[in-house]
N, C-alpha and C positions, 0 to 999 in steps of 0.2 A: 608585438608578442600578443599569442591571443589568452584571452582571459578565462582561468578557471571557476564551473558553476561550483556553487557552495550547496548543489544538493543534484546525485547522479552523473551518470558520466555516458557517453556516447565514444562509440568507437565503427569503424570502418569494417563489412566484413570482406573477404575473397570476392564477394560477386557484387562489391561497388554497392552494395546498400547498408543502410545504417541499423546498428543496434542499439537500445536503448538501455539502460538498468540504476537501480537504485538500489541503498542500503535501507529497509523499513523493517525496524523491531528484531534486530542482527543476524536476517537473513536477507540475500539478494535477492532481490527481484528482477524479472526481468521481461520486457514489454513482451506482450502474446504476437506480435507482428515485428518484422524490420519494418525500415522507413527506406524510402525512394529518395529521401536527401536528409543532411544533418537538422536541416530548422524544422523538419517535421519529427524528429526523434526529441529535439529541443523540446517542443511543444508539447509533445507527452510527458517530457517529464515537468514540466512549468505545470501540466495540469494534476499531473498525481501527484506535485508538491503540496498545490493549491488545496487536492482533498484532503491531504494527508492535515492539515494544518486547519481544515472546516470540520474534520470530524464525521466527512462523506465517505472517506474511502472505503472499498470491500477488499481485503486480498482475494484473488482469486483462485489462492490456494489454499486459502480456507474458508472457502464457502462464501453464502449469502449472507449474514448472521451482522448484523448490529448490536453496539456494545451493552445496551440495554435486553433486546434481547438473549445474548449470550449472557446478562447475567440473571435473566427470569433463566432458562434451562438451565445453568448451574444448580439453582436454587430448587426447579424442579427435580432433578432429577437425584434428590438425596434431602427425606424432610428435616434431617437435622442438620440441615442448612439456612433453613428459613428460618424469619427472626421472630420472635416470641416476645409474648405477649411485654407490654412496656413495666415500666419499672419503675415505682415509685409511689 
């Protein structure tokens, strides 16, 4: 009996190539390319899973911005969001 992955899925396409996809932040993410073998698609999923857990994964659909960069951008977009002087 085949084992089920805990992260993502792979499907065989009519072209006999394989497509990998996974769910992240309530959105389905599909690999940018198809793969010649199931094991290549599984490897892509493993690499994405590892990168997410390390905090190194950058969502291709979301642009290239780290969490720290996003926070800085968010604060700089509106001066009222900047932290004020320490209270006390």
